[in-house]
N, C-alpha and C positions, 0 to 999 in steps of 0.2 A: 508506812503509806507512799513515801516517797519511792521506796525501791520497788514496790508493787506497780506505781505508776511508771517508773523507768521500764520496768519488764515488760510491761503493756505495750509501751510505746515502740520497744524494740522488735516485739513480735508483730506489731501492726506493720512496721516498716518491712521486716523480713515478708511477711504474708503478702503485702503489697508488691514486693518486688518479684516474688514469685507468681502472683497474679499477673504481673505486666510481662514478665518473660513467657509466661503460658500464652498470653494475648498475641504476643510478637509472632511466636511460632505459628498460632493461627493464623494469623495476618499473612506470614510468609507463605505458609502452605496454601491457602485461597488464591495468593498472587500467582504461585508455581502452575496450580490447577487451571487458574483462568487462562495463563499462557498457552498450556497444552491443549486448552480446549478451543482457542482460536480457530475459525473456519480457514482450511487451507485449499490452495488452490495450484493446478499444475497447467503451466504455458508451455506447450510444444511450438518450437520455432522452428520453421523451414524457408529456405531461400532456394528459388527454383526447384529442382528435384532432390535437393540435399537437405537433409535434418540438421540444423545447427546444434541443437540440445533442447533440454528442458528446464525451465525456472520453476521454482515453488514459492509462492507467495502465501502470507498469512495477513488476515485481515483484523482490524482494531474496532471492533463494534463498540467497544466501551469508550471511544475517543469518537467516532464518526458513525453512529448506527444507521442513519438515512444512506449515506454513500455506500455503507457494506452492504445495506438491503437492495440498492440498486444494483451495485456490482454481482451480487449473487443472483438475483432474477435474471440479468442480462447472461450470466454463465450458463443457467439452467436452460434457458431458451435457445442456447448456441447462438446467440447474436454475435458473438467475437470471432466465432468460427470464419476464417477467410479473410478477417480484416487485417491490415498490415501496419508495422511500425514505420510510419509515415514520416516522422520527423526525427532525424538522429544528430545529436551533438555530443562528439566525445568530449569527455570531461565535464560533461553537463548533465543531460538525461537522453532517454530515449521516449519517443511519445507514439500512442497508438490507439486503437479503438473505433476509429471514426468508420460508420457504415457506408460512407463513400467509397473507401478503400477497397471494398469486397469486388463490386463489377464497374464502378464509374471511373471516367477518365482521370488520371492522376493529378491534373491540376485543379481537381475538387476536393483531394483528399485534405483533411484538416479543417474544414470549413463546415462540417456537420450538416445534420438535418435538423431544420428548424422545427419540425415536428416532435421532436425528442422531448422527453420528459426532462425537466430541469431539476437540479438538486440544491436546495440552499446551502450556503456555505457553513461548515463546522470546523472553525479555526479551533486550533488547539497550540499546545506548549511544545509539542513534539517536534523537533527540528528535523529539517531537510538534510538527511545525512545520506552518503551511499547506499543504495538499495531500497531507499524508501519510496512508498508508492503515494501516489498524490494526484488529484483531481486536476485535469486540464479544464480551462475555462477562458471565455472571451473579458473583455474588460468588467463586464457585469460580473460581480463575486458570486453572485446567485446563479449562474449560466451553466453549471457543470451539467454534463450529461453522460455519456458513455466514454468519452475520452480520457485516458489517463497518462502519466508518464512514472518512469522509475529513473532515479537519481543515479547516475553514473558515478558522480562524484558529489561530495559535500556541497550543497546551495544554501547557505545561511540567509542569502538575501530574498529567498522565497518564504521564510518562515512568518506564519501570521499572516501571509497573503494568499495562500492556497492549502486546500483540504487535505491533509495527511489521513489515510485511513488503511495502510497497509505497510509491510515491507517485504522484501525478497529474503528467504532464508536458506535458499538452495540455488545453485546455479550461476553463481557471480561471473563464471567464466564464459557463460552464454551472453550475460548482459555485455561483457567485455568485447565478445564476437559481434555482437550488434553494434556496439559503439564504433567499432573498426570498420563497419562495412563503408565502401565506397559511396559518395553522396554527391548529388548535382544540386541544381538550383533548389532552394527553398528547404535544403538540409534532407533531400528526399533521396532513400537509397535508390541506387542507379539500377539495381534488381530488387523486386519486390522481397521484402521481408514479412512473412506471412505468419500468424499465429492461430492456434487452436487452445481453447481455455476448458478445462474440466475441474469439477470439485473433488478433492481428495475426501473419500470416506473414511 
């Protein structure tokens, strides 16, 4: 009887381990698939009549679904095309996406349009490391609209204060080129750095 119980216990443990390993494999596969299925976007960047290059972003709808949905709808409507990276701080971040930067005077860039839809904060534990895409906002944590920034370097002081909703996956050399562009007052590039964003099918 004791031997039978011992054998049964060993088999249960073995089968349990097998099941656990199988489940781990499934979980890893699902995680890998979810990363592959993240929506991706290309940002073509120009300055003057010269193309600086193309950056590719992927979004995190599992972390910040409302921000991702808002970004996607703006891209689909062509909202970002012709807007600028209006605030550039090397070693920190590049910021853009203000509708004022399309045709309005540069002294209005960064102040946004008060009629724009506001997106409530979706804070997470995802850190602000180099290449992270995050939502720009005012002092009101629920005031994010169309403006965003891409971290040029790690910025841990922003963690838990701004909504991370994507990351740069290609074009870090373009990020560096933008960060190195000469700027004047308010960290505004002396020559407009313009963007066009399209979704990658």
